[in-house]
C-alpha positions in Angstrom: 0.0 0.0 0.0 1.4 3.5 -1.0 1.1 6.4 1.1 1.3 10.1 0.0 2.1 13.3 1.6 0.0 16.6 1.2 3.2 18.6 1.4 4.7 18.4 -2.2 8.3 18.7 -0.7 7.8 15.6 1.5 6.2 13.7 -1.5 9.3 14.6 -3.5 11.4 13.2 -0.8 9.4 10.1 -0.7 9.8 9.7 -4.5 13.5 10.2 -4.2 13.7 7.6 -1.5 11.8 5.1 -3.6 14.3 5.7 -6.4 17.3 5.6 -4.0 16.1 2.3 -2.5 15.7 0.6 -6.0 19.3 1.8 -6.8 20.9 0.7 -3.5 23.0 -2.4 -3.0 20.0 -3.7 -0.9 17.7 -3.7 -3.9 18.4 -7.2 -5.0 17.4 -8.6 -1.7 14.7 -6.2 -0.6 11.9 -8.6 -1.7 13.5 -11.2 0.7 13.8 -8.7 3.5 10.1 -7.9 3.2 9.3 -11.6 4.2 10.1 -11.1 7.7 11.8 -10.1 10.9 15.6 -9.7 11.0 18.6 -9.0 13.2 21.8 -7.9 11.5 25.3 -8.3 13.0 29.0 -7.9 12.3 31.3 -10.9 11.6 32.4 -10.6 15.4 28.9 -10.4 16.4 28.0 -13.5 14.5 30.9 -15.5 16.2 29.6 -14.3 19.5 26.1 -15.2 18.8 27.0 -18.7 17.6 29.4 -19.0 20.8 26.7 -18.1 23.3 23.7 -19.5 21.6 21.7 -16.3 21.8 21.3 -12.8 20.3 21.7 -10.7 23.5 20.8 -7.1 24.2 23.9 -4.8 23.9 23.8 -3.2 27.2 27.1 -1.4 26.5 28.9 -4.7 26.4 29.8 -4.6 22.8 31.1 -1.9 20.5 28.2 0.3 19.0 28.1 0.4 15.2 27.2 4.0 15.1 27.8 6.7 17.8 24.0 7.5 18.1 23.4 4.0 19.2 23.9 4.9 22.8 20.8 7.1 22.7 18.6 4.5 21.0 15.3 3.5 22.3 16.2 -0.3 22.3 19.5 0.4 24.2 17.7 2.4 26.7 15.2 -0.4 27.4 17.7 -3.3 27.3 16.1 -4.7 24.1 17.5 -6.5 21.1 17.1 -4.3 18.0 15.4 -5.8 15.1 14.3 -5.0 11.5 10.6 -5.6 10.8 10.0 -5.3 7.0 6.9 -7.2 6.9 4.6 -5.0 8.9 5.1 -1.6 7.2 4.1 -0.9 3.6 6.7 -0.9 0.8 6.6 3.0 0.9 7.2 3.1 4.7 10.2 0.9 4.2 11.5 3.2 1.3 10.9 6.4 3.3 14.4 7.0 4.9 15.9 3.9 3.3 19.3 5.4 3.7 18.9 5.1 7.5 18.5 1.3 7.5 20.4 0.0 4.4 23.9 0.6 6.0 23.0 -2.1 8.5 23.1 -4.5 5.7 26.4 -3.3 4.2 28.6 -2.1 6.9 31.1 -4.8 7.6 33.9 -6.6 5.9 34.2 -9.4 4.7 30.4 -10.1 5.3 27.4 -8.8 7.1 25.2 -11.6 8.6 21.5 -11.1 8.8 19.5 -13.6 10.9 15.8 -14.1 9.8 13.8 -14.8 13.0 10.8 -16.8 13.7 8.0 -14.2 14.4 5.7 -16.7 16.1 8.3 -17.7 18.5 9.1 -14.1 19.5 5.5 -12.7 19.3 4.9 -12.5 23.1 7.8 -10.2 23.7 8.1 -8.6 20.5 7.7 -4.7 20.5 6.3 -2.8 17.6 7.7 0.3 16.0 4.4 2.0 16.9 5.0 1.6 20.8 7.7 4.5 21.3 5.7 6.6 18.7 2.4 6.1 20.7 4.4 6.9 23.9 5.7 10.1 22.4 9.3 9.1 23.6 11.3 12.1 22.6 14.3 11.1 24.7 15.5 8.2 22.5 16.0 7.7 18.8 14.8 4.7 16.6 14.4 4.1 12.9 10.8 5.0 11.7 8.5 2.2 10.5 11.2 -0.7 10.1 12.8 -0.9 13.6 11.3 -3.4 16.2 12.6 -4.8 19.4 12.6 -7.9 21.6 12.6 -7.7 25.2 15.4 -10.2 26.3 17.9 -12.6 24.7 16.8 -14.4 21.5 17.7 -18.0 21.5 19.2 -19.7 18.4 16.2 -21.8 18.2 14.3 -18.8 17.0 16.6 -18.2 14.0 15.0 -19.5 10.9 18.0 -18.9 8.6 21.1 -16.9 8.0 21.5 -14.6 5.1 25.3 -14.0 4.5 26.1 -10.9 2.3 29.7 -10.6 1.2 31.2 -7.2 0.9 35.0 -7.9 0.2 35.2 -9.3 -2.2 31.7 -8.4 -3.4 29.5 -11.4 -4.3 26.0 -12.8 -4.1 24.2 -13.3 -0.9 23.8 -16.8 0.3 21.7 -18.7 2.8 22.9 -20.8 5.5 20.4 -23.1 7.5 20.8 -23.2 11.2 21.9 -26.7 11.3 24.4 -26.6 8.5 27.6 -27.0 10.6 29.9 -27.2 7.8 28.7 -23.9 6.2 28.8 -22.3 9.7 32.4 -23.5 10.1 33.4 -22.3 6.8 32.0 -18.9 7.5 33.7 -18.7 10.8 37.0 -19.7 9.0 36.5 -16.9 6.5 35.9 -14.4 9.3 39.1 -15.6 11.2 41.3 -15.1 8.2 39.9 -11.8 7.3 42.1 -8.7 8.2 39.0 -6.7 9.2 36.1 -8.3 11.0 34.6 -5.6 13.2 
């Protein structure tokens, strides 16, 4: 469902964002992202998640990807930050696309996106509308596409892993949760990379 602004300047920004998303590196897998609920992580984060068996709230224990992360809504409440591309409309996903696409293209040699089982997380899943409705002006979050989970997410809630190479650039590939050989190969790739934030 498309949405429109009565302000022609804002409508123009939306048109530019639609075009920008179509031209972005994320365009080829945007249809896949629209299928669900995701958590993205760095190579180091992936190794930590696999070692501990859970996606844990940051709580200041891990390096922030961006300086503004310390003021984020999810961080302030001890939540795991997620992306929900299935709930908003395509235009809502496109609006401000440049704020979320870097999370899928920020690490070398790969970025790992974990697709999550929404039904398994539903009881403690927090929708994007919650801080908006609460008029929380003290914290920041991504409009429309960010969601949160209250507590650690066990690996049993990970449906599949989307591995997106950046260096060298290559096509994304899927890894099933129980594909131990593929996970070992990815860990080896990360270990031998000179840069794996």
